[in-house]
C-alpha positions, 0 to 999 in steps of 0.5 A: 492278728487273725491267722486266716487274714495273714494267710490271705495276705501271704497268698497275695504276696503281701509279706511282713518283715517279721512274724511272731507265731506263738501259742499253745496250739501248734496248728496255725504256727505250722500253717503260717510257716508252711505258707511262707515257705511255699510263697516267698521263694521258688525252689531255685531261690530257696537254695540261696535265700532260705534259712531254717534255724532251730532255737536250741541250736542257734542264738539270737546273735546268729539270727540277727546277723543272718537277718542283716544279710541281703538276698542273692537271687530274689527280692527277699531272703526268708529266715524261719526259726523253728522251736523259737521258744528254745532261744535264750530270750532272757539274755539275748533279746535286747539285740533282737529288740534293736533289730526290730527297730531297724529292720532289713526290708528285704528279710522276712524273719519268722519266729515259730514259738510253740507250746506256750504263749509269748509273754505279752508284758515284755517290751519285745512283744510290743516291738514285734507288734509294731514291726510286723505280724503277731499271730497267737495260735490258741487251743480251742475250747471243746464247745468251739470245735464244731464252729471251727470245722464249719469255718474251715469248710467255708474257707474251702468253699464247701458245705457241711451238715451241722450233724456231720460237723458235730460228729467230727468235733466230738470224736476227733477232740481238739487237736486241730492238726488231726481235724484238719487232716480229716477235713482235707480227706473229706474235701478230696473224696466228696464231690464239690457239689455235695454237702458233707453228710454224716454218711461221708463221715462214716465212709471217710473217717470211720465214725458210724452214722447210725451208732454214735453218741448223737444218735444215742442222745436223739433216741433218748430225747424221743424215748425210743427204747428200741433204738437206745438199746441197739446203740448201747449194744453197739457201744458194748461190742465196740468199747474202743471206738466208744469209750464209756467215759467219753459217752457219759461225758457227752450225755452229761453235757447234753442233759445239762443243756436240756436243763438249761433249755427248761429255764430259758425265758426266751426259747426263740431259735436265735436266742436258744441257739446262742444260749445253748451253744448249738446250731439251730438245726438241733433245737427241735430235738432239745424241745422234744427232750424237754417235753419228755424229761421234765425239770425234776427228771432232768435233775435225776438224769444228771445225778445218775450220770455223775454217779456212773461217771464215778463208776467208770473211774473205778469208784462205787462199781457195785455188781457190774464192772464191764462197760457194757453192763454199766451203760445198759444199767445207766440208760435203763435209769435214764428212761425209767 
C-alpha cells in the first residue's frame, strides 16, 4: 500500500489492526511508526496502552500475548515491535499466523521490519496483506530522487523550482531521511508564498547556486569557456564539496542523455522529457548541447569521461595527480 495513503488514513484516525512495515529504506518505516505513535493515543493514555518492544529482546509468543490484551484507558492499545527482523520468524511465526486469523479488534500491532524486504512468498506475508496494511519502503533509484523531492514539497503544498529539486537530488544522494530533513528546513525557512529556488538551496543547505555540477553542465552545453573554467577553479579549491568522482559521474550521465537526445526520433517536449527522464524545463539546454556537441563529439566526450573516471580511481593517472589538474585537463578535452 502507498505510504502516503496510509499516512493520510492515520491522520484521519482510520487505523488497521496490524501493520507490516518492511523494506531496504528505513524512511517510511519510521514515518508510519511515528505517525501511529502520535495519533493513536494521547500522552496520558500512552502510559497504560502503548507498548514498545524490540525484536532481539522479545519473542512472537510475547507479542501475541500482549496483542490479546484489551486497552485500559482508551479505545485502542498500540504495540510497536521495532527491529522486527530480529524476531525468530522461522520457529515462531505459526503462532502469529493464528493471531492474524483471529485479531483483537482493539489492538493495533505494528511490525517495523528494517534493512530488507519481508519474504513475499511466505504464507504469513499473505496473512498480513489480508488482515491489515503492508507498506514496502524501497530504496529510490538515483534518477527518481528529484521526482520524490518535488512530490514531498507537493504534499506540503509548496512549490520547488526544477533546478533546485535537481540540485538537492544530486548533492544529497538517496538517503530519504537526510533529504526529508533538508526539505523540512526549507519549508520552515522559506515563506509559504515563495517557490523554493536555487538561492534558497544555497542559503539553507550550503550547495552553491553558481558553482555546482548543473551550472558546469549548462556552461559546457553553451561552450561558455570562461564560465566553465570559473566553476572548475571553484571545484579545485573546494574538493570536499565537489568530489571529482561524483562530478565525472554526473557529467557521464549528462552526456549520455545528450547522445540519447541525438537519436530520439520524436524530440517533442513530452516525449523527450519522458525518454531522458528530465523535467521539460531542461530540454532547451539539451537541445543546445546537441547542437554544440554532434554525435561524433558526444561519443568522444563519453570516452574521455570514462578514461578520467579511471584516473580518479588511481589508474592511468599520468603526469597529473591532483583532482584540480585532472578536471582542468578533462574539460579542456571536452571543449576542444
